[in-house]
N, C-alpha and C positions, 0 to 999 in steps of 0.2 A: 429641716432633715435633720436626722441623726447623725452622729458619727460611724455607726455601724452601716446604715443605710448608702451613707456617702463611699464610705470604703467598700461595699458590694458593689455599687454602679461602678467605681473606677475599676474594680478588678474585671467586670465585665466587660467595659470598656477596652482594657487592655487585652483582654483574652479576643475580643472580635479584632483588633488591629493587629494582635499576632497571627490570628488566622489568615486576615486577608493580606498581610504581608508574605506569608508562608504559602498562600497560594499563589500569589504573583510571582514570588521567586521560582517555583516549581514550573509554571508555565512558560517563563521567558527564559529562563535557563535550560538546554539540551543536554539530557545524558549523552545522548549520540546522535549523530547524522549520517544519513545513508540515503540509497537509491535502491529500488526494486523493479523487477523487470517481469512483465507477465500480461495477463489478460484478465481486465475486472469482469468478475463474475457476477457481484451485487453491489449495488449501493441504494442505500435507502435513508430516511430521515425516519428516527425512532426517539421515543421517548414520552413519558407521560406528563412531564410537565417541562422539562428541559428536552428540547428537540435538536439534536445531533445527528450529523451524517455518518454513517457507519457503514463500512465496504469491505470486500475481500478480492483478493486479488490472487490468480492461481499462477504460481509460479512452475513452469515447464521447462527443463532443460532441455530435454531430448523427447522426440516421439517414442509414445511405448513404456516411458518411465513412470513412475507412481509421480502426480503432482502434489506439489506443498501447497497449504493456503497461508497468505499473509494478510491478517486481519489489521483495517486500519480506522481511524476517525479523520474527520475533517471540519475542522473550525471554519472556515471561510466559504460563504455562499459561492462566490464566483469559481474557485477551485471546483467546488462540488459540481458545478455545471460544465465546467471542462472535461470532466472526467466522465460525466453523463453522453456527452457529444462525442466520448472516443470509446465508448463500449463496444465490442466485439474486435477490436484491432487491440494489437500489442502496444502497448505503454510502459514508460518508465516513470515512476513516481518517486518525487523526492520527499523525502520525510526526516522528523523530528523525532527522537524518542524522548519523552518527559517521564521520569521515574516519582512515584509518590504523589500522584493529584489526588486531592481529598475528595472529590466527589466525582459521579458519574455523569455531573452534568456537563461537564467538559469533554465528554466522549466517554465511550465504554472502552476502549485500550489507551495503551501508552504510546502508540505510534500516529502522529498526527502528520497527514500529507499536505505538503506544502506547495506542490508543482506537479504538472503531469507535462509530459510529452511524448507525442506520438510515435512510435519506433515505423518506420517505414520499411517493410519488407524487401528484400531486393528483389527485382524482376526473375520471375522464373525463368531459368536456363531453358533456352529452346532445345526440344530433343534432336539429337544427333542421329541423323536417318543409320540405320545399320544393314549393311549389305547380308543377305543370307549367302552362307559359305557356297562355294563354287564345287560342284559335284566331282567326287574322287574318282578317278580311272583305276582301275588294277593294272599296277606294274607289269612291264613285260617280264616274259618270262627269261632268264639267265642263258646264254649261251655257253655251251662247253666247248 
């Protein structure tokens, strides 16, 4: 093996090791950690080669307001199964944001869901019976 071939193969190995180290670092270190609450509208496994769980959460603050969507990825199949079981119910998703992930093989978004909790809505208030107002009678004429 010539010196140039050895140098090129060493450079290639160093490049691959640096890429692996960088990928490990950005997937291990989270830029931010948070929680979002809403209704999961969609969760599907997508991809040609790298199949990843991708979903969207509808964030609804008050009835009648325009909803915002939170797009997320799930790396753990068990977490994706929990989300699938909670579809149609209000949930709180714990997530980590990872910046600089080098490939979509790890997810299409930078937000990776790590946990899910179903939010039990409080029991609806029982309607209070409202009695109709009493009929009003005309006042008696004033005496002079």
